[in-house]
C-alpha positions in Angstrom: 14.8 -3.3 -51.5 17.1 -5.2 -49.5 14.4 -6.0 -46.6 13.0 -7.7 -49.7 15.8 -9.8 -50.8 16.7 -10.8 -47.2 12.6 -12.1 -46.9 13.1 -13.8 -50.0 16.5 -15.6 -48.9 14.7 -16.0 -45.6 12.0 -17.9 -47.7 14.3 -20.1 -49.9 16.3 -21.5 -47.1 13.4 -22.4 -45.2 11.4 -24.5 -48.6 12.3 -27.2 -49.6 11.4 -27.6 -53.1 9.5 -30.2 -55.5 8.1 -30.7 -58.9 4.7 -32.3 -59.2 3.6 -32.2 -62.9 0.5 -31.9 -65.2 0.3 -33.2 -68.7 3.9 -34.0 -68.2 5.1 -30.5 -67.1 7.0 -30.4 -64.6 5.7 -28.0 -62.2 7.9 -25.6 -59.9 6.8 -25.7 -55.9 8.2 -25.3 -52.5 7.1 -26.3 -49.0 7.9 -24.6 -45.6 6.5 -24.9 -42.1 4.0 -27.7 -40.8 0.5 -27.7 -39.0 -3.0 -28.7 -39.5 -3.8 -26.2 -42.3 -2.5 -26.0 -45.3 -2.0 -22.7 -46.9 -1.5 -22.9 -51.2 -0.6 -19.2 -52.4 -1.2 -18.9 -56.3 0.6 -15.6 -58.1 -1.2 -13.4 -60.8 -0.4 -13.1 -64.4 3.0 -13.5 -65.3 4.3 -13.5 -62.0 5.9 -16.0 -59.9 6.7 -17.5 -56.4 8.3 -15.0 -55.2 5.2 -12.8 -54.9 4.6 -14.0 -51.9 7.8 -13.7 -50.3 6.9 -11.6 -47.1 3.6 -14.0 -46.5 5.7 -17.5 -46.0 8.0 -16.9 -43.5 5.3 -15.4 -41.5 2.7 -17.8 -42.0 5.0 -21.2 -42.2 5.2 -20.2 -37.8 2.0 -21.8 -37.8 1.0 -23.1 -41.0 1.9 -25.6 -43.8 3.0 -23.2 -46.7 2.8 -24.5 -50.5 4.0 -22.2 -53.4 4.2 -22.8 -57.1 5.0 -21.3 -60.2 2.0 -21.3 -62.6 2.4 -23.3 -66.2 4.7 -20.6 -68.4 5.8 -19.0 -65.3 8.8 -18.9 -63.0 10.3 -22.2 -63.1 7.3 -23.7 -64.3 7.3 -25.2 -67.6 5.2 -24.0 -70.5 2.8 -26.2 -72.8 4.6 -27.2 -76.4 1.2 -26.2 -78.0 1.4 -22.9 -76.3 -2.2 -23.2 -75.5 -2.9 -21.7 -71.4 -6.2 -22.0 -69.6 -7.4 -21.9 -65.8 -8.4 -25.6 -66.3 -4.7 -26.1 -66.6 -3.5 -23.8 -64.2 -6.0 -25.2 -61.4 -4.9 -28.8 -62.2 -1.3 -27.3 -61.9 -2.6 -26.1 -58.5 -4.0 -29.5 -57.6 -1.0 -31.7 -58.8 0.9 -29.7 -56.0 -1.9 -30.7 -53.1 -1.5 -34.2 -54.4 2.2 -34.3 -54.3 2.3 -32.6 -50.9 -0.3 -35.3 -49.5 -2.5 -32.9 -47.5 -6.5 -33.2 -47.8 -8.2 -29.6 -47.7 -6.6 -26.3 -48.3 -6.9 -23.1 -48.2 -5.8 -20.9 -51.6 -5.0 -17.4 -51.7 -5.0 -16.3 -55.0 -3.4 -12.9 -56.2 -4.5 -11.0 -59.4 -5.1 -13.7 -61.9 -4.6 -16.2 -59.0 -8.4 -15.5 -58.0 -10.0 -16.6 -60.9 -7.6 -19.7 -61.1 -8.4 -20.4 -57.5 -11.8 -19.8 -58.2 -11.6 -22.5 -61.2 -10.3 -25.0 -58.5 -13.0 -24.8 -56.2 -15.2 -25.6 -59.6 -13.4 -28.5 -60.3 -11.8 -30.1 -57.2 -14.7 -28.8 -54.3 -14.2 -31.3 -52.0 -10.6 -30.0 -51.2 -11.5 -26.4 -50.0 -11.2 -25.6 -47.1 -11.7 -21.4 -47.6 -10.6 -18.4 -50.4 -8.7 -15.9 -50.3 -8.9 -13.3 -53.2 -5.8 -10.3 -53.2 -7.2 -7.9 -55.6 -8.8 -10.2 -58.0 -12.4 -11.2 -59.0 -13.5 -14.6 -57.6 -16.9 -13.6 -59.3 -16.0 -13.4 -63.0 -19.3 -13.6 -64.5 -18.5 -9.6 -65.0 -15.7 -10.7 -67.4 -18.1 -10.8 -70.5 -16.3 -9.2 -73.5 -19.2 -6.7 -74.2 -18.3 -5.1 -70.4 -14.9 -5.2 -71.0 -13.4 -1.4 -72.1 -12.9 -0.7 -75.5 -8.9 -1.5 -76.0 -9.1 -4.4 -73.3 -7.0 -6.5 -73.2 -4.5 -4.6 -75.7 -2.0 -6.3 -78.0 0.9 -8.4 -76.4 3.0 -9.2 -78.8 6.5 -7.6 -80.6 7.9 -4.9 -79.2 4.6 -3.0 -78.9 3.2 -6.0 -77.2 6.1 -5.0 -74.7 5.2 -1.9 -74.0 1.7 -2.4 -73.5 2.4 -5.1 -71.0 5.2 -2.7 -69.4 2.5 0.1 -69.7 0.0 -2.1 -67.7 2.8 -3.1 -64.6 3.2 0.6 -64.3 -0.8 1.5 -63.9 -0.7 -1.1 -61.3 1.3 1.0 -59.2 0.9 3.9 -56.7 3.3 6.8 -55.9 4.2 5.5 -52.5 5.3 2.1 -54.2 8.7 2.2 -53.3 11.1 2.5 -56.8 12.8 -0.6 -55.6 9.4 -2.6 -55.4 8.4 -1.4 -58.7 12.1 -2.2 -60.2 11.7 -6.0 -58.8 7.9 -6.2 -59.9 8.8 -4.9 -63.2 11.7 -7.3 -63.8 9.6 -10.6 -62.5 6.6 -9.6 -65.0 8.7 -8.9 -68.1 10.6 -12.5 -67.8 7.6 -14.0 -68.4 7.4 -15.4 -72.2 5.5 -13.3 -74.4 3.2 -16.6 -75.5 2.4 -16.8 -71.4 1.5 -13.4 -71.2 -0.9 -13.8 -74.0 -2.0 -17.1 -73.2 -2.6 -16.5 -69.6 -4.8 -13.0 -70.4 -6.5 -15.0 -72.9 -7.3 -17.7 -70.0 -8.8 -14.9 -67.5 -11.2 -13.8 -70.6 -12.5 -17.1 -71.3 -16.5 -17.4 -71.4 -16.0 -21.4 -70.3 -14.7 -19.7 -66.9 -18.1 -17.9 -65.7 -19.7 -21.0 -63.8 -22.4 -20.3 -61.4 -22.0 -22.6 -59.0 -22.1 -21.6 -55.7 -19.0 -22.4 -53.5 -19.8 -22.7 -49.5 -16.3 -22.8 -48.0 -15.5 -19.5 -46.0 -14.2 -16.9 -48.5 -12.6 -13.5 -47.8 -11.1 -10.8 -50.7 -8.9 -8.4 -49.6 -9.1 -5.4 -51.9 -6.2 -2.4 -52.9 -6.8 0.8 -51.9 -7.2 1.4 -55.4 -9.7 -0.7 -56.6 -13.6 0.1 -57.3 -15.0 -2.5 -54.4 -17.9 -4.3 -56.6 -21.8 -4.8 -54.8 -20.8 -7.4 -51.7 -24.4 -8.7 -52.8 -23.6 -9.8 -55.9 -20.3 -12.1 -54.8 -22.4 -13.5 -52.0 -24.9 -15.0 -55.0 -21.9 -17.2 -55.8 -20.2 -17.1 -52.2 -23.0 -17.0 -49.1 -19.9 -16.9 -46.8 -17.9 -14.2 -48.4 -16.1 -11.2 -46.6 -14.2 -7.9 -48.4 -12.2 -5.5 -46.6 -9.6 -3.2 -48.0 -6.1 -2.0 -47.5 -5.9 1.4 -47.9 -2.3 3.0 -49.2 -2.0 0.3 -51.4 -1.7 -0.5 -55.3 -2.4 -4.2 -57.2 0.4 -5.6 -55.2 -0.9 -4.9 -51.7 1.2 -7.9 -50.2 4.3 -6.6 -51.1 3.4 -3.0 -50.1 2.3 -3.5 -47.0 3.1 -7.2 -46.1 2.5 -7.3 -42.2 -0.9 -5.7 -42.7 -1.9 -7.8 -45.1 -0.5 -10.7 -42.8 -2.8 -10.1 -40.3 -5.6 -9.8 -42.6 -4.9 -13.0 -43.5 -4.1 -14.5 -40.1 -7.4 -13.0 -38.8 -9.9 -15.1 -41.2 -7.3 -18.2 -41.0 -8.7 -18.1 -37.1 -12.2 -18.2 -37.9 -12.2 -21.0 -40.0 -13.2 -24.4 -39.2 -10.8 -27.3 -40.1 
């Protein structure tokens, strides 16, 4: 944990914070580094931008790196009506891009962040130079309600809901996940408001986001060691230029568990993109 905190402090010192807005909501974001290529890191369900503390200092040596807290997460404002959607999340990303004044971006999304960047590519295809999903789905067509296991997603409100959230989070770890990292992730995710947990979860299973439009930008999925990798041919139906790899010996938070290996995989993908 001490090492993680040192990295997080370096991220804070190296970044400049700003506040884009979407629908009147202030969106907390930060920028680090410089370069012709801009990366935008998008965190997962009930997480925040500190999820990428081990990526920003490393990638900012060569690229401009933007991070943000999605609406209702971290230091960003929450919708007063409690309504969350993938459109709202994608438009928050666009607000950060526009404020930064960058043209095209490579989007990196962890977990729920993967359908967020997918929705961004649907709404703003001209802005997408590449997509990287980190143990999350770029193809959300299988998210049909009939295919979900019984009892999922579980109720997330009240004391039982909080316990369900904690159980879900703990299921994302493996025995090798350092205890200090587990506690850090638990604290981060359980700090998100109940309304965020419910609204963001529902947004992932919204039938309105099951687009079948083809995204021709280069795409990569980095799966955790625990993941069941889907049929590559199905993914290529929507992403003809998609590759996938699996980082062995990791749980769901692979970029935090094996940051150096993850950063090398990401850098290798970026080197292949023609900007």
